[in-house]
Phi, psi and omega in degrees: 000103179260186187234165166054226193295330181301314181290322182295326178285330184282332183255108184279146178055236182291144178271004186209164167246147181297325180298316177301312183299322182297333182300334179283355178251035170258143181298151168246110186273332187276156172244127189247162179201099186200158170281138180275115184251342181269095188228132168263133183081200183227137175287128180301133181297331180286345180279096181236131180146199186223131173261121174253136177230149176228153178173171179290114179271336179247125175254007175205159173242104180053043178091346176276112185289140171279158189281332185212141183300333180295348177269000186281149181295139183291136176230126179268130171249136181231126174240116182257134181247127177206127175053042177078010177239168181219141181237136181249142171211142173225152180199141176285144173287123182278070174289164178302317181294320178299313182298317181295315183288325177294323178291320182280336181072025180200166178289127180245347185235147168285144177262151181297328187254026168125345179292129179244152172292144176301145178118006175074193187295330180296323180287342184250356184302126176056027176262103181254014182292125184258133176266116176285106187263354171048046192243010193255320182209166175214129182230151172246112184210135181062036181063023177235135173263121187236127171269127189248142171217128198290348184264002182200184184289158179287163168252133178267138184235155171282120184293341179276312185259345187065016175296140177281122184262345181132181180278151184250126182242007176052059177056037175085001178291322172274142175262166182302125179081357180291137183289149175214107193307158176269009183232058176293159176238136180265113174277115185289342183205095189276129179300324185280351183238031177056036175089000177287151177290155173212155178259128181248131179218177184212169169221154180241129171240091189283161177176202175300324162239157187242134175265124175252121179251133179256133175243140171231129186244137177279174182298343176277000179083017179262138174284112184255346175217138178210123177215144185245149181220142178255132178235150182292143171089171180279135179243130170241095190231126181257329189221165174208177176227160178233157163233178178303333186246348189221154162249134185236131182235141173259116178271098183295146183281082181229159174235158181233124178250107187281351187297311178299329176295311182297325183278000177079012184272322184226155172276168185302316182296334179278352180264003179264127181237139180275140181245095185294343181271357178258148179284159166277132179258139179249117186259122182247114184245124177297138179284334178242092184297346182264007186262015178088001178238050191278347185283131172283131179250140177237118179250163181235145174220178185293156185302141176180177181228135181234123168270311189233141171254160178262305183192168174216155176203160182258140172228094186065234178271006180260141172246128178255131181230129176252127189217155172269118187244143175244152177298325180205171176285125172291095189288146177277119182260140174294149179066009179270168178234112184298339179287346181253020183304139177263095184302320185294340182272357184247137176290141184283158168283136183227159184269120179239151174249129177250132176246115183261123175263104186291333183290317182251000174075021181262158180228128173253142185229128181225138178283128178259318183217122183271343179296140176304125184206157179197167176061073182277160177212140178225175176297129184300334180286349182257005179298125180080004182235164173304144184214164184244320188247144170218154179236139188205146172293143186214160171288155179293317183273155183288332185235160177084173179256143183194166173299155176286122179232358188224165170248131181242128172255130179243133170259105186287345177276310184268341185085000181293144176236141170234137182230127168245128186243140175259006179297154007269345188257357183258143182228133195264146168254198180290126174281152176236123176275130179240115181294147173288133183303129176085352183280146177252358178276136188297328183253017180271106181167209182229156171248124179252134179210138171276129180239124175280122180260101184292333182294332181242004184045055176212167177250147176244143168264115184259131177246120179241149173288115186293342179283336184206093179293338183295342179285348182079179185297138171279338175205146177228113185262115181273117175284167181275003189198177174265161169242122179306150182311126184259187182244277187230162178197180182209161179245139173233148179285352175287142179254128181236103176222131176216000000 
């Protein structure tokens, strides 16, 4: 696995085949528990802790295919590092819906992104029952391991066995079915808590107007602040960013028509339509409503769609936000097959910087990186603060849209780029930056990423030196199986092996 131009010259035209890419969207039915012994290179001895990943592990129920991977049941993968060794374990989150469907051997629930119960529209008519699939993220906070899905409450898991312990309501602060987003942000030094870290999260209750609720959790995992705000219009929001003083949300220009959903014709995700003639609204909510900055501000910028942000920080009265932007929402079409997606027909996600002037309400937008990219990661101590380095999944080629096959490191100060590519047979997930213990340099650490190896139909955990991706992996851990393409995860310095 070499890097940059050498690989681009060696791989003519497409850097991938669709057949190879499709292999990562096969279900993994088994649950494993083993030490990883097939390793190229050496695991750094200083790398101690646990990588947790979440994503849809099942793409079918007893052979009945789901319509979109976002409807798949959540499966937690855990890789624990200790004394230069690594241990793997995976387990499905035993949600109520997962248990029921596995027992019945068939689809019993409509999926948000297009999965319908067998039997046509009559079987789905006026069925608004939501299956909490717990498939989007997994965090370890306040001595609790939580599987997150943004439309409902978290599931708590045993970090050693990955056993599902039940739903988490934070001592009754969450109510039954209340949303708790899958994209929390860790503030490394909270102004309201005398510099102690806190976890910031949100929930969305959409409608003709949308209620956005902000949660802040102390290191013990208790919700110590909760405040709600109403904003005009329908919101479809997956991610947000924080600064010491603000939570910032991008209100994508979309509309929702519930009639096809009610009639059993379409799923909720298929009823969302992008409006290119409407602006994107940027919602700025103060984190401390009692500090004299209680007014919610709404700014506008040109139309676009954002799933993920990288970071935000304040410079005086200006807020800077770095985000992955698309020209439009890649809409979920009925009767379509996500395995047959035409990458070349879709505009890529690209990295843009937004500068918000709170005093006059203006927004400046500048392109930082035109290469197709997604799933960013930065040093955890720089969340909400000025930062220099970021790591992100990227396409192998500099132009066009394609599956993520590479890791891209960006130096936002110098403009330098480093690219490590797993093409032609490797496909990338979200990278996670792990700081080296005791280091004060922002890029001193490792980048961990699961790579699907289509040539062997298995996944590898790749460890790269974050200071220099051009050196290639310092270790490549070959799993005994593949892991279906996942969504989000996190690293903790705690080691969980049993």
